[in-house]
MIMARZA-358735 format. One line per field, with one value per residue: residue in three letters; residue number from 0; x, y, z of N, C-alpha, C in turn. Coordinates in steps of 0.05 Angstrom, whole numbers, always signed. Example, Ala and Ser with C-alpha at 12.3 -4.5 7.8 and 13.67 -1.06 7.14 Angstrom:
<atoms>
r <- c(ALA;SER)
k <- c(0;1)
n_X <- c(+264;+257)
n_Y <- c(-114;-45)
n_Z <- c(+156;+142)
ca_X <- c(+246;+273)
ca_Y <- c(-90;-21)
ca_Z <- c(+156;+143)
c_X <- c(+264;+258)
c_Y <- c(-66;+1)
c_Z <- c(+156;+157)
</atoms>
This chain:
<atoms>
r <- c(MET;GLY;ASN;LEU;VAL;LYS;GLN;ILE;ILE;ASP;ASP;LEU;VAL;LYS;PRO;PHE;LEU;SER;ASP;LEU;LYS;GLU;LEU;PRO;LEU;TRP;ILE;LYS;TRP;THR;VAL;ILE;VAL;ILE;THR;CYS;VAL;ALA;THR;ILE;PRO;LEU;ALA;LEU;ILE;PHE;ARG;ALA;ARG;THR;ALA;TYR;SER;ASP;LYS;PRO;ARG;ILE;HIS;PHE;ILE;GLN;ASN;MET;ASP;ASN;GLN;PRO;LYS;TYR;VAL;SER;GLN;GLU;ALA;ASN;ALA;LEU;PHE;LEU;ASP;GLY;ARG;ALA;MET;ARG;PRO;ARG;VAL;GLU;GLY;THR;ILE;ALA;ARG;SER;GLY;MET;ALA;GLY;ASP;THR;GLN;LEU;PHE;MET;GLY;VAL;THR;ASP;GLY;ALA;TRP;SER;THR;GLU;TYR;PRO;SER;SER;LEU;THR;ILE;ASP;HIS;ASP;PHE;LEU;ALA;ARG;GLY;GLN;GLY;ARG;TYR;ASN;ILE;TYR;CYS;ALA;PRO;CYS;HIS;GLY;VAL;VAL;GLY;ASN;GLY;ASP;GLY;LEU;ILE;HIS;HIS;ARG;ALA;ASN;GLN;LEU;VAL;GLU;THR;GLY;VAL;ASN;GLY;THR;THR;TRP;VAL;ALA;PRO;LYS;ASN;LEU;HIS;GLU;ASP;VAL;VAL;LYS;GLU;GLN;PRO;VAL;GLY;GLN;LEU;PHE;ASN;SER;ILE;THR;LYS;GLY;VAL;ARG;THR;MET;ALA;ALA;TYR;GLY;SER;GLN;ILE;SER;THR;GLU;ASP;LEU;TRP;ALA;ILE;VAL;ALA;TYR;MET;LYS;ALA;LEU;GLN;LEU;SER;GLN;ASP;ALA;ASP;PRO;SER;ILE;VAL;SER;ASN;ALA;GLU;THR;LEU;PRO;ARG;LYS;SER;ALA;SER;GLU;GLY;THR;ASN;GLN)
k <- c(0;1;2;3;4;5;6;7;8;9;10;11;12;13;14;15;16;17;18;19;20;21;22;23;24;25;26;27;28;29;30;31;32;33;34;35;36;37;38;39;40;41;42;43;44;45;46;47;48;49;50;51;52;53;54;55;56;57;58;59;60;61;62;63;64;65;66;67;68;69;70;71;72;73;74;75;76;77;78;79;80;81;82;83;84;85;86;87;88;89;90;91;92;93;94;95;96;97;98;99;100;101;102;103;104;105;106;107;108;109;110;111;112;113;114;115;116;117;118;119;120;121;122;123;124;125;126;127;128;129;130;131;132;133;134;135;136;137;138;139;140;141;142;143;144;145;146;147;148;149;150;151;152;153;154;155;156;157;158;159;160;161;162;163;164;165;166;167;168;169;170;171;172;173;174;175;176;177;178;179;180;181;182;183;184;185;186;187;188;189;190;191;192;193;194;195;196;197;198;199;200;201;202;203;204;205;206;207;208;209;210;211;212;213;214;215;216;217;218;219;220;221;222;223;224;225;226;227;228;229;230;231;232;233;234;235;236;237;238;239;240;241;242;243;244;245;246;247;248;249)
n_X <- c(+1253;+1302;+1335;+1329;+1354;+1406;+1417;+1417;+1462;+1502;+1501;+1520;+1570;+1602;+1617;+1651;+1691;+1712;+1734;+1771;+1808;+1833;+1867;+1933;+1987;+2020;+1987;+1949;+1979;+1996;+1949;+1937;+1980;+1973;+1924;+1935;+1973;+1942;+1909;+1941;+1947;+1894;+1893;+1931;+1908;+1861;+1886;+1913;+1869;+1853;+1895;+1941;+1989;+2047;+2072;+2066;+2014;+2019;+2041;+2046;+2049;+2074;+2068;+2083;+2053;+2069;+2116;+2174;+2155;+2129;+2069;+2012;+2017;+2057;+2117;+2184;+2249;+2288;+2280;+2286;+2240;+2215;+2173;+2143;+2110;+2117;+2116;+2082;+2119;+2127;+2090;+2084;+2043;+1995;+2006;+1961;+1935;+1914;+1937;+1948;+1901;+1855;+1801;+1779;+1792;+1777;+1735;+1743;+1756;+1801;+1802;+1749;+1683;+1672;+1634;+1626;+1632;+1690;+1735;+1756;+1718;+1664;+1600;+1547;+1493;+1508;+1541;+1506;+1473;+1509;+1517;+1465;+1461;+1502;+1480;+1432;+1453;+1486;+1462;+1405;+1384;+1380;+1366;+1325;+1294;+1277;+1299;+1276;+1288;+1267;+1282;+1289;+1320;+1312;+1257;+1257;+1291;+1259;+1218;+1245;+1257;+1207;+1189;+1225;+1273;+1331;+1344;+1346;+1365;+1353;+1371;+1339;+1350;+1374;+1329;+1338;+1317;+1307;+1316;+1365;+1399;+1394;+1416;+1470;+1535;+1563;+1613;+1613;+1573;+1600;+1642;+1615;+1594;+1641;+1672;+1636;+1583;+1558;+1517;+1522;+1560;+1627;+1640;+1684;+1724;+1700;+1677;+1697;+1731;+1710;+1660;+1637;+1631;+1594;+1550;+1538;+1522;+1477;+1445;+1435;+1405;+1361;+1341;+1328;+1289;+1246;+1231;+1226;+1226;+1169;+1174;+1220;+1213;+1193;+1128;+1103;+1053;+1018;+1025;+1003;+983;+993;+947;+957;+923;+883;+908;+903;+908;+905)
n_Y <- c(-973;-989;-970;-916;-907;-922;-882;-837;-848;-848;-795;-770;-794;-795;-740;-732;-770;-752;-703;-722;-747;-706;-686;-671;-720;-725;-707;-747;-792;-774;-771;-826;-848;-822;-841;-896;-895;-875;-916;-953;-944;-958;-1012;-1035;-1027;-1060;-1109;-1114;-1120;-1171;-1205;-1244;-1233;-1240;-1196;-1133;-1085;-1023;-973;-912;-880;-907;-914;-955;-998;-1038;-1083;-1122;-1182;-1238;-1276;-1309;-1381;-1383;-1404;-1411;-1412;-1404;-1430;-1497;-1529;-1505;-1468;-1405;-1387;-1391;-1442;-1439;-1425;-1475;-1479;-1424;-1365;-1315;-1245;-1220;-1262;-1316;-1305;-1336;-1328;-1369;-1369;-1322;-1326;-1378;-1396;-1429;-1453;-1477;-1526;-1537;-1518;-1450;-1418;-1367;-1299;-1270;-1233;-1188;-1164;-1118;-1126;-1094;-1047;-1024;-1063;-1106;-1082;-1078;-1132;-1147;-1118;-1146;-1197;-1192;-1183;-1229;-1275;-1275;-1281;-1337;-1361;-1329;-1268;-1269;-1316;-1365;-1401;-1390;-1358;-1314;-1340;-1393;-1399;-1390;-1431;-1475;-1467;-1478;-1531;-1554;-1544;-1573;-1555;-1564;-1609;-1592;-1595;-1586;-1568;-1552;-1491;-1486;-1479;-1429;-1428;-1477;-1530;-1557;-1520;-1476;-1495;-1496;-1475;-1408;-1408;-1452;-1437;-1393;-1420;-1450;-1412;-1388;-1430;-1460;-1510;-1574;-1566;-1512;-1456;-1431;-1370;-1344;-1320;-1276;-1244;-1204;-1222;-1198;-1182;-1231;-1251;-1213;-1226;-1276;-1258;-1229;-1270;-1299;-1261;-1259;-1311;-1307;-1269;-1294;-1333;-1315;-1308;-1285;-1260;-1231;-1189;-1123;-1099;-1141;-1164;-1132;-1140;-1167;-1236;-1300;-1350;-1417;-1459;-1438;-1404;-1350;-1280;-1257)
n_Z <- c(-3158;-3141;-3182;-3174;-3124;-3139;-3176;-3143;-3110;-3149;-3166;-3120;-3109;-3156;-3168;-3124;-3132;-3180;-3165;-3130;-3163;-3186;-3147;-3123;-3127;-3082;-3040;-3038;-3022;-2973;-2944;-2943;-2914;-2864;-2848;-2843;-2801;-2760;-2748;-2720;-2662;-2646;-2663;-2630;-2581;-2585;-2591;-2542;-2508;-2518;-2514;-2473;-2421;-2382;-2363;-2328;-2339;-2377;-2336;-2314;-2268;-2213;-2155;-2120;-2136;-2170;-2154;-2135;-2107;-2070;-2077;-2050;-2048;-2086;-2120;-2094;-2103;-2064;-2016;-1988;-1993;-2036;-2032;-2026;-1984;-1916;-1866;-1802;-1744;-1699;-1640;-1631;-1622;-1641;-1632;-1611;-1591;-1545;-1480;-1434;-1404;-1397;-1384;-1406;-1462;-1475;-1445;-1402;-1337;-1292;-1319;-1330;-1355;-1350;-1300;-1289;-1309;-1342;-1301;-1322;-1351;-1351;-1331;-1349;-1364;-1414;-1434;-1441;-1479;-1522;-1531;-1547;-1596;-1626;-1624;-1652;-1703;-1716;-1694;-1691;-1743;-1751;-1700;-1683;-1659;-1607;-1591;-1600;-1639;-1689;-1732;-1792;-1832;-1818;-1830;-1886;-1903;-1890;-1927;-1974;-1967;-1966;-2018;-2046;-2070;-2104;-2073;-2020;-1951;-1881;-1816;-1759;-1722;-1654;-1600;-1556;-1507;-1488;-1439;-1443;-1464;-1431;-1384;-1394;-1376;-1376;-1399;-1433;-1471;-1492;-1517;-1555;-1589;-1607;-1631;-1658;-1663;-1675;-1731;-1732;-1752;-1736;-1702;-1683;-1714;-1734;-1696;-1641;-1580;-1533;-1552;-1561;-1510;-1494;-1524;-1502;-1450;-1464;-1485;-1438;-1412;-1445;-1437;-1382;-1386;-1410;-1374;-1321;-1250;-1220;-1171;-1169;-1200;-1199;-1181;-1207;-1202;-1228;-1282;-1345;-1350;-1380;-1391;-1378;-1393;-1425;-1459;-1463;-1448;-1382)
ca_X <- c(+1263;+1331;+1348;+1329;+1376;+1432;+1420;+1424;+1489;+1519;+1501;+1536;+1598;+1617;+1631;+1672;+1713;+1725;+1751;+1794;+1828;+1848;+1885;+1961;+1993;+2031;+1966;+1936;+1996;+1997;+1924;+1938;+1998;+1962;+1902;+1947;+1986;+1921;+1897;+1960;+1939;+1870;+1901;+1946;+1887;+1845;+1904;+1917;+1845;+1848;+1920;+1949;+2017;+2056;+2083;+2046;+2005;+2034;+2033;+2064;+2053;+2074;+2057;+2089;+2034;+2084;+2142;+2181;+2144;+2116;+2042;+2003;+2020;+2077;+2141;+2207;+2272;+2306;+2277;+2288;+2214;+2206;+2149;+2146;+2096;+2131;+2098;+2083;+2137;+2113;+2089;+2080;+2016;+1994;+2010;+1935;+1922;+1912;+1961;+1945;+1875;+1837;+1773;+1771;+1794;+1767;+1711;+1750;+1769;+1811;+1796;+1720;+1670;+1670;+1607;+1626;+1643;+1717;+1736;+1765;+1694;+1644;+1574;+1529;+1473;+1520;+1552;+1483;+1464;+1527;+1510;+1440;+1467;+1516;+1462;+1413;+1467;+1497;+1447;+1377;+1374;+1373;+1353;+1302;+1299;+1272;+1314;+1260;+1297;+1248;+1292;+1281;+1334;+1298;+1231;+1264;+1301;+1236;+1204;+1260;+1255;+1179;+1186;+1244;+1292;+1358;+1349;+1354;+1359;+1356;+1370;+1327;+1367;+1365;+1313;+1356;+1302;+1306;+1332;+1392;+1415;+1394;+1433;+1498;+1551;+1569;+1638;+1606;+1560;+1621;+1657;+1598;+1592;+1668;+1683;+1614;+1574;+1541;+1514;+1526;+1587;+1642;+1640;+1707;+1740;+1684;+1668;+1718;+1727;+1692;+1633;+1628;+1620;+1569;+1528;+1531;+1508;+1450;+1430;+1426;+1384;+1337;+1330;+1315;+1264;+1224;+1225;+1234;+1211;+1155;+1181;+1244;+1204;+1177;+1101;+1096;+1024;+1003;+1031;+986;+994;+982;+937;+968;+901;+866;+925;+895;+918;+886)
ca_Y <- c(-962;-994;-952;-889;-906;-923;-856;-818;-853;-839;-766;-761;-805;-788;-714;-734;-785;-736;-683;-736;-754;-682;-678;-678;-746;-724;-705;-773;-809;-764;-780;-855;-853;-813;-859;-921;-890;-871;-943;-968;-945;-975;-1040;-1042;-1029;-1084;-1133;-1116;-1129;-1200;-1221;-1249;-1228;-1241;-1170;-1114;-1065;-997;-959;-890;-872;-933;-914;-981;-1019;-1060;-1085;-1150;-1194;-1264;-1278;-1335;-1406;-1380;-1420;-1395;-1431;-1398;-1450;-1525;-1540;-1492;-1452;-1377;-1385;-1407;-1453;-1426;-1436;-1492;-1469;-1395;-1355;-1287;-1225;-1214;-1288;-1321;-1301;-1349;-1326;-1389;-1362;-1301;-1335;-1405;-1401;-1452;-1447;-1501;-1549;-1541;-1495;-1428;-1411;-1338;-1282;-1261;-1210;-1165;-1152;-1106;-1133;-1072;-1042;-1019;-1088;-1121;-1069;-1086;-1160;-1147;-1111;-1168;-1220;-1186;-1185;-1255;-1298;-1272;-1292;-1365;-1367;-1311;-1244;-1277;-1339;-1389;-1417;-1386;-1335;-1313;-1361;-1419;-1400;-1392;-1458;-1493;-1465;-1492;-1560;-1562;-1544;-1592;-1541;-1574;-1628;-1578;-1605;-1564;-1574;-1528;-1479;-1492;-1460;-1422;-1430;-1506;-1534;-1566;-1496;-1459;-1506;-1495;-1453;-1386;-1415;-1470;-1421;-1378;-1439;-1459;-1390;-1384;-1452;-1474;-1535;-1588;-1554;-1483;-1448;-1416;-1341;-1333;-1304;-1253;-1228;-1202;-1237;-1183;-1182;-1258;-1252;-1195;-1242;-1295;-1244;-1222;-1295;-1306;-1242;-1269;-1335;-1298;-1253;-1312;-1352;-1301;-1312;-1260;-1248;-1214;-1167;-1105;-1096;-1163;-1171;-1114;-1146;-1187;-1262;-1318;-1374;-1442;-1476;-1425;-1390;-1322;-1261;-1251)
ca_Z <- c(-3133;-3140;-3201;-3162;-3104;-3154;-3188;-3122;-3102;-3170;-3164;-3097;-3108;-3179;-3165;-3104;-3144;-3200;-3152;-3117;-3183;-3193;-3125;-3128;-3117;-3055;-3021;-3036;-3005;-2945;-2931;-2939;-2892;-2838;-2842;-2833;-2775;-2741;-2740;-2704;-2633;-2643;-2666;-2606;-2559;-2588;-2586;-2513;-2494;-2523;-2510;-2445;-2418;-2354;-2356;-2319;-2359;-2377;-2312;-2313;-2240;-2200;-2128;-2108;-2144;-2182;-2140;-2132;-2083;-2073;-2070;-2037;-2063;-2106;-2115;-2087;-2102;-2043;-1994;-1997;-2002;-2060;-2027;-2016;-1959;-1897;-1846;-1776;-1725;-1680;-1612;-1629;-1624;-1650;-1609;-1600;-1583;-1517;-1464;-1407;-1391;-1410;-1379;-1425;-1490;-1481;-1428;-1386;-1312;-1279;-1335;-1333;-1366;-1330;-1292;-1283;-1330;-1336;-1283;-1338;-1365;-1335;-1341;-1344;-1385;-1439;-1443;-1451;-1504;-1542;-1537;-1562;-1623;-1639;-1626;-1674;-1728;-1722;-1683;-1695;-1769;-1747;-1674;-1678;-1641;-1578;-1586;-1602;-1662;-1711;-1749;-1821;-1847;-1813;-1845;-1914;-1907;-1890;-1952;-1995;-1962;-1973;-2047;-2058;-2086;-2104;-2052;-1995;-1924;-1861;-1788;-1745;-1701;-1627;-1584;-1534;-1481;-1479;-1414;-1449;-1470;-1408;-1363;-1401;-1364;-1395;-1414;-1454;-1491;-1506;-1535;-1578;-1608;-1617;-1647;-1671;-1652;-1694;-1757;-1730;-1758;-1716;-1705;-1670;-1733;-1743;-1673;-1622;-1555;-1515;-1563;-1558;-1483;-1493;-1536;-1481;-1430;-1474;-1486;-1411;-1405;-1459;-1423;-1358;-1391;-1417;-1352;-1297;-1227;-1215;-1145;-1173;-1218;-1184;-1191;-1225;-1201;-1246;-1309;-1356;-1349;-1399;-1379;-1389;-1403;-1445;-1479;-1466;-1427;-1360)
c_X <- c(+1294;+1346;+1350;+1351;+1402;+1438;+1430;+1454;+1508;+1522;+1518;+1565;+1614;+1630;+1654;+1696;+1728;+1743;+1774;+1815;+1845;+1868;+1914;+1968;+2004;+2010;+1952;+1953;+1997;+1972;+1925;+1956;+1987;+1940;+1914;+1959;+1964;+1908;+1915;+1952;+1914;+1875;+1914;+1927;+1871;+1861;+1908;+1893;+1840;+1872;+1926;+1979;+2023;+2068;+2060;+2039;+2021;+2022;+2053;+2070;+2051;+2061;+2061;+2069;+2048;+2112;+2149;+2171;+2134;+2088;+2036;+2007;+2040;+2103;+2164;+2230;+2292;+2305;+2278;+2262;+2202;+2181;+2157;+2132;+2109;+2112;+2102;+2104;+2122;+2114;+2085;+2050;+2017;+1997;+1982;+1920;+1922;+1938;+1958;+1918;+1855;+1808;+1763;+1770;+1782;+1741;+1718;+1765;+1776;+1801;+1767;+1708;+1666;+1640;+1604;+1638;+1672;+1717;+1745;+1742;+1676;+1616;+1554;+1509;+1486;+1531;+1529;+1473;+1482;+1522;+1485;+1444;+1481;+1498;+1443;+1427;+1474;+1479;+1418;+1368;+1367;+1356;+1329;+1309;+1296;+1289;+1299;+1267;+1280;+1256;+1284;+1295;+1320;+1273;+1237;+1275;+1278;+1220;+1218;+1258;+1227;+1176;+1207;+1265;+1320;+1364;+1357;+1346;+1366;+1353;+1361;+1347;+1356;+1348;+1330;+1342;+1297;+1324;+1361;+1410;+1416;+1412;+1463;+1512;+1558;+1595;+1632;+1591;+1581;+1636;+1641;+1596;+1619;+1676;+1660;+1607;+1554;+1540;+1519;+1555;+1600;+1642;+1664;+1724;+1725;+1678;+1692;+1711;+1708;+1664;+1621;+1616;+1595;+1546;+1518;+1514;+1480;+1433;+1418;+1403;+1358;+1324;+1315;+1289;+1241;+1215;+1233;+1216;+1196;+1164;+1205;+1236;+1185;+1150;+1092;+1066;+1008;+1007;+1011;+998;+978;+972;+947;+947;+886;+883;+917;+906;+896;+891)
c_Y <- c(-966;-975;-923;-886;-906;-895;-835;-822;-843;-808;-755;-769;-796;-760;-716;-748;-768;-714;-696;-742;-730;-673;-686;-705;-745;-721;-732;-791;-800;-773;-811;-861;-845;-832;-886;-917;-887;-897;-959;-967;-961;-1005;-1051;-1046;-1054;-1109;-1136;-1126;-1160;-1217;-1223;-1245;-1230;-1214;-1151;-1095;-1039;-981;-937;-881;-897;-934;-942;-1002;-1042;-1061;-1115;-1161;-1223;-1264;-1306;-1358;-1404;-1395;-1401;-1414;-1425;-1419;-1478;-1537;-1525;-1474;-1424;-1374;-1403;-1418;-1438;-1441;-1450;-1480;-1438;-1388;-1325;-1269;-1219;-1240;-1291;-1318;-1312;-1347;-1344;-1382;-1342;-1311;-1362;-1411;-1425;-1442;-1472;-1526;-1555;-1516;-1474;-1422;-1381;-1323;-1273;-1235;-1185;-1151;-1140;-1110;-1111;-1068;-1039;-1045;-1105;-1109;-1076;-1115;-1162;-1140;-1134;-1192;-1216;-1189;-1215;-1279;-1298;-1283;-1321;-1370;-1349;-1288;-1252;-1301;-1365;-1408;-1413;-1361;-1336;-1334;-1388;-1421;-1403;-1420;-1478;-1492;-1479;-1522;-1570;-1562;-1562;-1579;-1552;-1594;-1616;-1594;-1584;-1575;-1550;-1517;-1486;-1470;-1454;-1424;-1459;-1510;-1542;-1542;-1479;-1468;-1504;-1471;-1432;-1394;-1434;-1456;-1404;-1396;-1446;-1436;-1386;-1405;-1466;-1500;-1548;-1574;-1523;-1476;-1433;-1386;-1328;-1315;-1278;-1234;-1228;-1217;-1224;-1184;-1211;-1261;-1234;-1210;-1263;-1282;-1237;-1247;-1303;-1286;-1250;-1292;-1326;-1284;-1271;-1331;-1340;-1307;-1285;-1246;-1228;-1190;-1149;-1100;-1117;-1169;-1154;-1121;-1168;-1215;-1280;-1342;-1398;-1459;-1463;-1411;-1362;-1306;-1256;-1223)
c_Z <- c(-3131;-3158;-3189;-3141;-3118;-3166;-3168;-3113;-3123;-3171;-3142;-3099;-3132;-3178;-3146;-3117;-3165;-3188;-3139;-3137;-3190;-3171;-3133;-3115;-3089;-3033;-3017;-3018;-2976;-2930;-2924;-2915;-2865;-2829;-2830;-2805;-2753;-2732;-2722;-2675;-2629;-2645;-2641;-2582;-2561;-2583;-2556;-2498;-2498;-2519;-2481;-2443;-2388;-2345;-2346;-2340;-2356;-2353;-2306;-2285;-2222;-2172;-2114;-2115;-2156;-2169;-2137;-2106;-2091;-2064;-2059;-2058;-2085;-2099;-2110;-2084;-2079;-2021;-2005;-2007;-2025;-2057;-2017;-1988;-1939;-1875;-1819;-1758;-1703;-1652;-1609;-1632;-1632;-1626;-1595;-1590;-1554;-1503;-1436;-1395;-1406;-1406;-1400;-1453;-1495;-1466;-1409;-1360;-1298;-1293;-1339;-1344;-1344;-1325;-1287;-1307;-1323;-1320;-1298;-1351;-1344;-1346;-1332;-1366;-1412;-1451;-1455;-1477;-1527;-1551;-1553;-1591;-1639;-1643;-1650;-1702;-1736;-1714;-1690;-1722;-1768;-1723;-1668;-1658;-1613;-1571;-1587;-1625;-1687;-1727;-1778;-1837;-1842;-1829;-1875;-1920;-1908;-1915;-1975;-1992;-1972;-2004;-2061;-2075;-2082;-2082;-2026;-1970;-1904;-1833;-1772;-1725;-1673;-1616;-1559;-1507;-1473;-1456;-1421;-1455;-1445;-1386;-1369;-1387;-1385;-1411;-1437;-1477;-1507;-1525;-1559;-1599;-1622;-1638;-1663;-1658;-1671;-1721;-1756;-1735;-1735;-1722;-1692;-1688;-1741;-1720;-1653;-1596;-1537;-1525;-1560;-1530;-1480;-1504;-1515;-1459;-1439;-1477;-1458;-1402;-1420;-1445;-1397;-1363;-1397;-1394;-1325;-1274;-1220;-1190;-1148;-1190;-1202;-1197;-1211;-1226;-1220;-1275;-1319;-1355;-1369;-1386;-1393;-1403;-1427;-1466;-1483;-1444;-1407;-1350)
</atoms>
């Protein structure tokens, strides 16, 4: 078998080599030079993919992509401290920051938690609908759709705790219908969502001030819906009721 393969190769290669020997010398050198030149771009490309450089890549159309500037944490000899990033001027606030309305931006009125919603907000059906949407996005995953503290993240975390994955620990989210939460003024609820409380993260950087208040309003609506006085609900006597002793609907 090996001899057969060798014979086939010889039959194919030997005629080609014999014809190649008959070519003029200038043609041979031309082919060699063109082949070497053609490998140069490929060599440069492979080198560029493996080499590191402080210079920007070749960029024919700039579009202001490459321009002299300082990036975060970069040094700058112009300043005495050698930093390009300048510290905030003490006592200044952002243009969109608090402008004296502590009730709207902090939930505080006269040094105490506000018990009323800011007068600049209109608490209506659209406002509650907006709060419901923001609540379902940011709050329901932990606290649950109804607010009982039984969201999907809570269930998943409990599964990880029970299986002992990576030493997971979990603090159950608050049930929003507990008395300790229901008794909190709206200003305190606003502050808890904005700045976080205990193991709950702060959402002030993710949610606008108006939407934070909308979430508070919807939370209060949830609490009212689960513990409403039947006398304030029209035709309440026609609604099914749950027996406290039997746990069945009457």
